N, C-alpha and C positions, 0 to 999 in steps of 0.2 A: 456285450456285443461290440462295444468300442474297443476293448482290449483285443478281441480276436481280429478286428479289422486292422488295428495297428500292427499286430504280429504278422498279419498276412502281407502287409506292404513294407515292413521293416527291412527285410533282407535286400531289397533293391537299393536302398540308400545307405547301407551300413558301410563302415570303413573296411570291414573284411571283404565285402563284395567289390568295392572299388579297387582294393589291392589285387584281388583275383583277376579283375578285368585288366589291370595294368600288367601283371606278370604272366598271366596265362592266356594271352590273346592268341587265338588260333592263326591269325594272319602274321604273327611275328615269326612263325616257323617257315614261312615261304622264303625260299632263296631266290636271288636274282641271278640270271645268267647274262653275261655280257654279250652284246651283239655289235654289229658294225655301226649302227646308229648311235649307240652310247659312246663309242670311241670317237666317231666323227664330231660329236658335240662336246665331249669332255676334253679332248686333247687341245683344240683351239682355245677353249675357255680357260684352261689352266695356263696355256702359253701366254694369253693376254694378261691374266692375273699376275704372272711372274714378271712380265715386262712392266706392268703398272706398279708393281711393288718396288722394282729397281728405280723407276722414275720417281716414286714417292720418297725413297731413301735419298736419292740425289737432290731433290728439292729441299728436303729437311736439312741435309748437310750444307747446302748453299745458304739457306736461311740462317742457320746457326753461324756460319762463317761470316756472313754479312753483318749480323747483329754483333758479333765479337769485334769486327773491325770498326764498326761505327762507334763503339764505346771507347776504343783506344785512340782514334784519330779525332782531330778537330773538325767539326762539321763545316763544310764550305757553303758560304751564303751565295745564293744565286742572285743575279742582278735583275730580278723581276720588276723592281720598281722603275728601273731605267727603261725596260721594254714597254711597260704600261704607259709611260709618259710620252713616248714617241709616236 
């Protein structure tokens, strides 16, 4: 009896069953049709992402150039002790 119960429930958790669910999902055959709402959401989104990526590249190049110039020049000491005494 135990063996028949195990065989009855075995296909639900088998690797073969999981692969079938992964590759033969009926909802994967559904195609999406573009409409005006998709375009009004995605065009500004990707425009902002492109602007932010250029800003990030600019910040990265500024940080690299500042770190390179700080290594080659002598650091200037600020007169903070004089300001604190007054």
